DSSP file (Angstrom, degrees, kcal/mol; ACC not computed):
  #  RESIDUE AA STRUCTURE BP1 BP2  ACC     N-H-->O    O-->H-N    N-H-->O    O-->H-N    TCO  KAPPA ALPHA  PHI   PSI    X-CA   Y-CA   Z-CA
    1    1 A X     >        0   0    0      0, 0.0     4,-3.7     0, 0.0     5,-0.3   0.000 360.0 360.0 360.0 -26.9  -18.2   49.3  189.2
    2    2 A X  H  >  +     0   0    0      1,-0.2     4,-2.9     2,-0.2     5,-0.3   0.893 360.0  51.0 -69.0 -35.9  -21.6   47.8  189.2
    3    3 A X  H  > S+     0   0    0      2,-0.2     4,-2.5     1,-0.2    -1,-0.2   0.920 111.6  48.0 -68.8 -36.2  -23.1   51.1  190.3
    4    4 A X  H  > S+     0   0    0      2,-0.2     4,-4.0     3,-0.2     5,-0.2   0.963 114.2  46.3 -57.6 -56.9  -21.2   52.8  187.5
    5    5 A X  H  X S+     0   0    0     -4,-3.7     4,-3.1     1,-0.2    -2,-0.2   0.922 114.3  47.6 -60.5 -40.3  -22.4   50.2  184.9
    6    6 A X  H  X S+     0   0    0     -4,-2.9     4,-2.4    -5,-0.3    -1,-0.2   0.914 113.6  48.1 -68.8 -36.9  -25.9   50.4  186.3
    7    7 A X  H  X S+     0   0    0     -4,-2.5     4,-2.8    -5,-0.3     5,-0.2   0.932 112.7  48.9 -65.9 -41.8  -25.8   54.2  186.1
    8    8 A X  H  X S+     0   0    0     -4,-4.0     4,-2.5     1,-0.2    -2,-0.2   0.926 109.6  51.2 -61.9 -41.8  -24.4   54.1  182.6
    9    9 A X  H  X S+     0   0    0     -4,-3.1     4,-2.5    -5,-0.2    -1,-0.2   0.914 110.8  49.0 -57.9 -43.4  -27.1   51.7  181.6
   10   10 A X  H  X S+     0   0    0     -4,-2.4     4,-2.5     1,-0.2    -2,-0.2   0.880 111.6  48.7 -70.1 -33.7  -29.7   54.0  183.0
   11   11 A X  H  X S+     0   0    0     -4,-2.8     4,-2.0     2,-0.2    -1,-0.2   0.886 112.5  49.2 -66.3 -35.5  -28.2   57.0  181.2
   12   12 A X  H  X S+     0   0    0     -4,-2.5     4,-2.7    -5,-0.2    -2,-0.2   0.887 112.8  46.2 -71.2 -38.5  -28.1   55.0  178.0
   13   13 A X  H  X S+     0   0    0     -4,-2.5     4,-3.2     2,-0.2     5,-0.3   0.920 112.6  51.3 -73.3 -39.3  -31.8   53.9  178.4
   14   14 A X  H  X S+     0   0    0     -4,-2.5     4,-2.0     2,-0.2    -2,-0.2   0.881 110.7  49.0 -58.6 -38.8  -32.8   57.5  179.2
   15   15 A X  H  X S+     0   0    0     -4,-2.0     4,-1.7     2,-0.2    -2,-0.2   0.899 112.7  47.3 -64.2 -46.8  -30.9   58.7  176.1
   16   16 A X  H  X S+     0   0    0     -4,-2.7     4,-2.9     2,-0.2    -2,-0.2   0.900 112.4  47.8 -62.3 -40.4  -32.7   56.1  174.1
   17   17 A X  H  X S+     0   0    0     -4,-3.2     4,-2.9     1,-0.2    -2,-0.2   0.902 111.9  51.6 -69.0 -34.9  -36.1   56.9  175.5
   18   18 A X  H  X S+     0   0    0     -4,-2.0     4,-1.5    -5,-0.3    -1,-0.2   0.851 110.8  47.8 -69.7 -32.8  -35.4   60.6  174.9
   19   19 A X  H  X S+     0   0    0     -4,-1.7     4,-2.5     2,-0.2    -2,-0.2   0.907 112.3  49.0 -64.8 -47.3  -34.5   59.8  171.3
   20   20 A X  H  X S+     0   0    0     -4,-2.9     4,-3.2     1,-0.2     5,-0.2   0.935 110.4  51.1 -58.7 -47.7  -37.6   57.7  170.9
   21   21 A X  H  X S+     0   0    0     -4,-2.9     4,-2.6     1,-0.2    -1,-0.2   0.879 109.4  50.0 -61.5 -36.1  -39.8   60.5  172.3
   22   22 A X  H  X S+     0   0    0     -4,-1.5     4,-2.2     2,-0.2    -1,-0.2   0.925 112.0  49.1 -67.6 -43.3  -38.2   63.0  169.9
   23   23 A X  H  X S+     0   0    0     -4,-2.5     4,-2.5     2,-0.2    -2,-0.2   0.953 112.3  46.9 -59.8 -45.9  -38.9   60.6  167.0
   24   24 A X  H  X S+     0   0    0     -4,-3.2     4,-3.3     1,-0.2     5,-0.3   0.929 111.1  52.2 -66.2 -41.6  -42.5   60.1  168.1
   25   25 A X  H  X S+     0   0    0     -4,-2.6     4,-2.0    -5,-0.2    -1,-0.2   0.882 110.6  48.1 -55.4 -39.5  -43.0   63.8  168.5
   26   26 A X  H  X S+     0   0    0     -4,-2.2     4,-2.5     2,-0.2    -2,-0.2   0.853 112.1  48.9 -67.1 -41.1  -41.7   64.4  165.0
   27   27 A X  H  X S+     0   0    0     -4,-2.5     4,-2.6     2,-0.2     5,-0.2   0.949 112.9  47.8 -63.9 -49.4  -44.0   61.7  163.6
   28   28 A X  H  X S+     0   0    0     -4,-3.3     4,-2.6     1,-0.2    -2,-0.2   0.885 113.2  47.9 -59.4 -39.7  -46.9   63.2  165.4
   29   29 A X  H  X S+     0   0    0     -4,-2.0     4,-2.7    -5,-0.3    -1,-0.2   0.893 112.6  48.6 -69.2 -41.2  -46.1   66.6  164.2
   30   30 A X  H  X S+     0   0    0     -4,-2.5     4,-2.5     2,-0.2    -2,-0.2   0.893 112.6  47.4 -64.3 -40.1  -45.6   65.4  160.7
   31   31 A X  H  X S+     0   0    0     -4,-2.6     4,-3.0     2,-0.2    -2,-0.2   0.899 112.4  49.9 -69.3 -43.0  -48.9   63.6  160.8
   32   32 A X  H  X S+     0   0    0     -4,-2.6     4,-2.5    -5,-0.2    -2,-0.2   0.943 111.7  48.8 -64.2 -44.3  -50.7   66.7  162.3
   33   33 A X  H  X S+     0   0    0     -4,-2.7     4,-2.8     2,-0.2    -2,-0.2   0.898 112.0  49.5 -60.2 -41.1  -49.1   68.9  159.5
   34   34 A X  H  X S+     0   0    0     -4,-2.5     4,-2.8     2,-0.2    -2,-0.2   0.926 111.2  48.1 -66.3 -39.5  -50.3   66.4  156.9
   35   35 A X  H  X S+     0   0    0     -4,-3.0     4,-2.4     2,-0.2    -2,-0.2   0.912 112.5  50.7 -60.3 -40.7  -53.9   66.3  158.3
   36   36 A X  H  X S+     0   0    0     -4,-2.5     4,-2.7     2,-0.2     5,-0.2   0.947 110.4  47.6 -62.4 -50.2  -53.8   70.1  158.4
   37   37 A X  H  X S+     0   0    0     -4,-2.8     4,-2.4     1,-0.2    -2,-0.2   0.915 112.5  50.1 -58.3 -45.1  -52.7   70.3  154.8
   38   38 A X  H  X S+     0   0    0     -4,-2.8     4,-2.6     1,-0.2    -1,-0.2   0.900 111.8  47.6 -59.5 -38.7  -55.4   67.7  153.8
   39   39 A X  H  X S+     0   0    0     -4,-2.4     4,-2.0     2,-0.2    -2,-0.2   0.880 110.7  51.0 -66.9 -36.9  -58.0   69.7  155.6
   40   40 A X  H  X S+     0   0    0     -4,-2.7     4,-2.5     2,-0.2    -2,-0.2   0.891 112.0  48.1 -68.6 -39.3  -56.9   72.9  154.0
   41   41 A X  H  X S+     0   0    0     -4,-2.4     4,-2.8     2,-0.2    -2,-0.2   0.928 112.0  48.9 -64.6 -47.6  -57.0   71.1  150.5
   42   42 A X  H  X S+     0   0    0     -4,-2.6     4,-3.0     1,-0.2     5,-0.2   0.887 111.3  49.7 -60.5 -38.6  -60.5   69.7  151.1
   43   43 A X  H  X S+     0   0    0     -4,-2.0     4,-2.6     2,-0.2    -2,-0.2   0.932 112.0  48.6 -65.5 -43.9  -61.7   73.2  152.3
   44   44 A X  H  X S+     0   0    0     -4,-2.5     4,-3.1     2,-0.2    -2,-0.2   0.927 112.0  48.8 -58.4 -46.2  -60.2   74.7  149.1
   45   45 A X  H  X S+     0   0    0     -4,-2.8     4,-2.7     2,-0.2    -2,-0.2   0.944 113.1  47.1 -62.2 -48.7  -61.9   72.1  146.9
   46   46 A X  H  X S+     0   0    0     -4,-3.0     4,-2.3     2,-0.2    -1,-0.2   0.909 110.5  51.9 -58.3 -40.4  -65.2   72.6  148.6
   47   47 A X  H  X S+     0   0    0     -4,-2.6     4,-2.3     1,-0.2    -2,-0.2   0.958 111.9  47.9 -59.1 -51.5  -64.8   76.4  148.3
   48   48 A X  H  X S+     0   0    0     -4,-3.1     4,-2.9     1,-0.2    -2,-0.2   0.890 110.6  50.4 -54.4 -44.8  -64.2   75.8  144.5
   49   49 A X  H  X S+     0   0    0     -4,-2.7     4,-2.3     1,-0.2    -1,-0.2   0.839 111.0  49.3 -63.0 -34.7  -67.1   73.6  144.2
   50   50 A X  H  X S+     0   0    0     -4,-2.3     4,-2.1     2,-0.2    -2,-0.2   0.873 111.7  47.2 -69.1 -38.4  -69.3   76.2  145.9
   51   51 A X  H  X S+     0   0    0     -4,-2.3     4,-3.0     2,-0.2    -2,-0.2   0.904 113.5  50.1 -70.0 -41.5  -68.1   79.0  143.7
   52   52 A X  H  X S+     0   0    0     -4,-2.9     4,-2.3    -5,-0.2    -2,-0.2   0.934 113.3  44.9 -57.8 -46.5  -68.6   76.7  140.6
   53   53 A X  H  X S+     0   0    0     -4,-2.3     4,-2.8     2,-0.2     5,-0.2   0.880 113.3  51.0 -65.7 -39.5  -72.2   75.9  141.8
   54   54 A X  H  X S+     0   0    0     -4,-2.1     4,-2.8     1,-0.2    -1,-0.2   0.922 112.3  46.4 -64.4 -47.4  -72.9   79.6  142.6
   55   55 A X  H  X S+     0   0    0     -4,-3.0     4,-2.2     2,-0.2    -2,-0.2   0.901 112.0  51.3 -67.4 -33.8  -71.7   80.6  139.1
   56   56 A X  H  X S+     0   0    0     -4,-2.3     4,-3.3     2,-0.2    -2,-0.2   0.947 113.6  44.3 -63.8 -50.1  -73.7   77.8  137.5
   57   57 A X  H  X S+     0   0    0     -4,-2.8     4,-2.6     1,-0.2     5,-0.2   0.904 111.7  54.4 -61.5 -42.0  -76.9   78.9  139.3
   58   58 A X  H  X S+     0   0    0     -4,-2.8     4,-2.5    -5,-0.2    -1,-0.2   0.934 111.0  45.1 -55.9 -49.3  -76.1   82.5  138.5
   59   59 A X  H  X S+     0   0    0     -4,-2.2     4,-2.8     2,-0.2    -2,-0.2   0.884 110.8  52.2 -65.1 -44.1  -75.9   81.7  134.8
   60   60 A X  H  X S+     0   0    0     -4,-3.3     4,-2.2     2,-0.2    -1,-0.2   0.889 110.0  49.3 -63.4 -34.3  -79.1   79.6  134.9
   61   61 A X  H  X S+     0   0    0     -4,-2.6     4,-2.7    -5,-0.2    -2,-0.2   0.933 111.8  49.9 -71.2 -42.2  -81.0   82.5  136.6
   62   62 A X  H  X S+     0   0    0     -4,-2.5     4,-2.7    -5,-0.2    -2,-0.2   0.894 111.4  48.6 -58.1 -41.4  -79.6   84.9  133.8
   63   63 A X  H  X S+     0   0    0     -4,-2.8     4,-2.1     2,-0.2    -1,-0.2   0.911 113.2  47.3 -61.3 -44.2  -80.7   82.4  131.1
   64   64 A X  H  X S+     0   0    0     -4,-2.2     4,-2.8     2,-0.2     5,-0.2   0.910 111.5  50.7 -67.0 -41.3  -84.1   82.2  132.6
   65   65 A X  H  X S+     0   0    0     -4,-2.7     4,-2.3     1,-0.2     5,-0.3   0.966 111.8  47.8 -58.8 -51.3  -84.4   85.9  132.9
   66   66 A X  H  X S+     0   0    0     -4,-2.7     4,-1.8     1,-0.2    -1,-0.2   0.843 111.2  49.4 -59.8 -33.1  -83.4   86.4  129.4
   67   67 A X  H  X S+     0   0    0     -4,-2.1     4,-1.9     2,-0.2    -1,-0.2   0.893 113.7  45.5 -69.6 -42.3  -85.8   83.9  128.2
   68   68 A X  H  X S+     0   0    0     -4,-2.8     4,-2.0     1,-0.2    -2,-0.2   0.800 112.6  52.4 -71.2 -25.8  -88.7   85.4  130.2
   69   69 A X  H  X S+     0   0    0     -4,-2.3     4,-2.9    -5,-0.2     5,-0.2   0.888 110.9  45.7 -69.1 -49.0  -87.8   88.8  129.1
   70   70 A X  H  X S+     0   0    0     -4,-1.8     4,-1.8    -5,-0.3    -2,-0.2   0.843 113.8  49.5 -67.5 -31.2  -87.8   87.7  125.5
   71   71 A X  H  X S+     0   0    0     -4,-1.9     4,-2.5     2,-0.2    -2,-0.2   0.914 113.3  47.1 -72.8 -43.6  -91.1   85.9  125.9
   72   72 A X  H  X S+     0   0    0     -4,-2.0     4,-3.0     2,-0.2     5,-0.2   0.932 109.6  52.5 -62.5 -43.5  -92.6   89.0  127.6
   73   73 A X  H  X S+     0   0    0     -4,-2.9     4,-2.7     1,-0.2    -1,-0.2   0.931 110.1  50.2 -60.8 -41.4  -91.2   91.3  124.9
   74   74 A X  H  X S+     0   0    0     -4,-1.8     4,-2.4    -5,-0.2    -1,-0.2   0.959 112.6  45.5 -62.2 -48.0  -92.9   89.0  122.3
   75   75 A X  H  X S+     0   0    0     -4,-2.5     4,-2.9     1,-0.2    -1,-0.2   0.856 112.1  52.3 -66.8 -32.8  -96.3   89.1  124.2
   76   76 A X  H  X S+     0   0    0     -4,-3.0     4,-2.8     2,-0.2    -1,-0.2   0.939 110.5  47.9 -68.8 -42.4  -96.0   92.9  124.6
   77   77 A X  H  X S+     0   0    0     -4,-2.7     4,-2.3    -5,-0.2    -2,-0.2   0.877 111.8  49.1 -61.0 -39.4  -95.4   93.3  120.9
   78   78 A X  H  X S+     0   0    0     -4,-2.4     4,-3.0     2,-0.2     5,-0.2   0.928 110.9  50.5 -66.0 -44.2  -98.4   91.0  120.1
   79   79 A X  H  X S+     0   0    0     -4,-2.9     4,-2.9     2,-0.2     5,-0.2   0.927 110.6  50.0 -61.0 -41.5 -100.6   93.1  122.6
   80   80 A X  H  X S+     0   0    0     -4,-2.8     4,-2.6     2,-0.2    -1,-0.2   0.945 111.4  48.9 -61.6 -41.4  -99.5   96.3  120.8
   81   81 A X  H  X S+     0   0    0     -4,-2.3     4,-2.7     1,-0.2     5,-0.2   0.956 112.8  46.4 -63.5 -49.7 -100.4   94.8  117.5
   82   82 A X  H  X S+     0   0    0     -4,-3.0     4,-2.8     1,-0.2    -1,-0.2   0.889 112.8  50.6 -58.8 -42.8 -103.8   93.7  118.7
   83   83 A X  H  X S+     0   0    0     -4,-2.9     4,-2.4    -5,-0.2    -1,-0.2   0.915 112.7  46.5 -62.7 -41.5 -104.4   97.1  120.3
   84   84 A X  H  X S+     0   0    0     -4,-2.6     4,-2.2    -5,-0.2    -2,-0.2   0.910 114.0  47.1 -62.6 -42.7 -103.4   98.8  117.0
   85   85 A X  H  X S+     0   0    0     -4,-2.7     4,-2.5     2,-0.2    -2,-0.2   0.903 113.4  50.4 -69.5 -40.2 -105.7   96.3  114.9
   86   86 A X  H  X S+     0   0    0     -4,-2.8     4,-3.1    -5,-0.2     5,-0.2   0.916 109.7  49.6 -61.6 -42.2 -108.5   97.0  117.4
   87   87 A X  H  X S+     0   0    0     -4,-2.4     4,-2.8     2,-0.2     5,-0.2   0.927 112.2  47.4 -63.0 -44.6 -108.1  100.7  117.1
   88   88 A X  H  X S+     0   0    0     -4,-2.2     4,-2.3     1,-0.2    -2,-0.2   0.902 114.2  48.8 -64.5 -37.0 -108.2  100.5  113.2
   89   89 A X  H  X S+     0   0    0     -4,-2.5     4,-2.5     2,-0.2    -2,-0.2   0.926 113.0  45.3 -69.0 -46.1 -111.2   98.3  113.5
   90   90 A X  H  X S+     0   0    0     -4,-3.1     4,-3.0     2,-0.2     5,-0.2   0.927 114.2  49.7 -65.6 -42.7 -113.1  100.6  115.9
   91   91 A X  H  X S+     0   0    0     -4,-2.8     4,-2.9    -5,-0.2    -2,-0.2   0.934 111.7  48.6 -63.8 -41.5 -112.1  103.6  113.8
   92   92 A X  H  X S+     0   0    0     -4,-2.3     4,-2.5    -5,-0.2    -2,-0.2   0.970 114.6  45.1 -60.7 -54.1 -113.4  101.8  110.6
   93   93 A X  H  X S+     0   0    0     -4,-2.5     4,-3.0     1,-0.2     5,-0.2   0.872 112.3  52.9 -61.0 -41.4 -116.7  100.9  112.4
   94   94 A X  H  X S+     0   0    0     -4,-3.0     4,-3.2     2,-0.2    -1,-0.2   0.943 109.6  47.5 -58.6 -51.5 -117.0  104.4  113.7
   95   95 A X  H  X S+     0   0    0     -4,-2.9     4,-2.7    -5,-0.2    -2,-0.2   0.915 111.9  50.9 -61.7 -39.8 -116.6  105.8  110.3
   96   96 A X  H  X S+     0   0    0     -4,-2.5     4,-2.9     2,-0.2    -2,-0.2   0.959 111.7  46.5 -53.0 -53.2 -119.2  103.4  109.0
   97   97 A X  H  X S+     0   0    0     -4,-3.0     4,-3.2     1,-0.2     5,-0.2   0.925 113.3  50.3 -59.2 -45.2 -121.7  104.3  111.7
   98   98 A X  H  X S+     0   0    0     -4,-3.2     4,-2.5    -5,-0.2    -1,-0.2   0.912 111.6  47.3 -62.8 -41.2 -121.0  108.1  111.1
   99   99 A X  H  X S+     0   0    0     -4,-2.7     4,-2.5    -5,-0.2    -1,-0.2   0.893 113.9  47.5 -63.7 -41.7 -121.6  107.7  107.4
  100  100 A X  H  X S+     0   0    0     -4,-2.9     4,-2.3     2,-0.2    -2,-0.2   0.898 114.0  46.7 -64.5 -41.5 -124.7  105.7  108.0
  101  101 A X  H  X S+     0   0    0     -4,-3.2     4,-2.6    -5,-0.2    -2,-0.2   0.939 113.5  49.1 -65.1 -43.5 -126.0  108.2  110.5
  102  102 A X  H  X S+     0   0    0     -4,-2.5     4,-3.0    -5,-0.2     5,-0.2   0.940 111.5  50.2 -63.7 -44.9 -125.1  111.1  108.1
  103  103 A X  H  X S+     0   0    0     -4,-2.5     4,-2.4     1,-0.2    -1,-0.2   0.895 113.9  44.7 -63.3 -43.2 -126.9  109.3  105.2
  104  104 A X  H  X S+     0   0    0     -4,-2.3     4,-2.6     2,-0.2    -1,-0.2   0.899 113.0  51.3 -67.3 -41.9 -130.1  108.8  107.4
  105  105 A X  H  X S+     0   0    0     -4,-2.6     4,-1.9     2,-0.2    -2,-0.2   0.905 110.8  47.6 -62.6 -44.7 -129.9  112.3  108.6
  106  106 A X  H  X S+     0   0    0     -4,-3.0     4,-0.7     2,-0.2    -2,-0.2   0.885 110.4  52.5 -64.1 -38.5 -129.7  113.5  105.0
  107  107 A X  H >< S+     0   0    0     -4,-2.4     3,-0.9     1,-0.2    -2,-0.2   0.930 110.0  48.7 -60.1 -45.9 -132.5  111.3  104.0
  108  108 A X  H 3< S+     0   0    0     -4,-2.6    -1,-0.2     1,-0.3    -2,-0.2   0.778 108.8  52.0 -72.2 -28.1 -134.7  112.7  106.8
  109  109 A X  H 3<        0   0    0     -4,-1.9    -1,-0.3     1,-0.2    -2,-0.2   0.553 360.0 360.0 -83.7  -3.4 -133.9  116.3  105.9
  110  110 A X    <<        0   0    0     -3,-0.9    -1,-0.2    -4,-0.7    -2,-0.2   0.475 360.0 360.0 -82.5 360.0 -134.9  115.8  102.2
């Protein structure tokens, strides 16, 4: 009987060890799945942060573009106005010189 008892004890120990191994495997699998879920969540968070930062930079660039365009449009309008004023001034001076030359010519021909 001792052999049967020893054999039964070994079977029971083997069964207990098998059960413990299954539990450990389940724990390891659960921890692995949790770690994977955590990693996926961190990756998703980082992706969202990256998209938010990209959108922020894109908006900043658009704002800067709009500001520069507005400034350039103002300077262009100022340049056009100065060119128009200069043209008027040159035309006026030309007319004055033409009239002065005509008067001198008329005086010389008299």
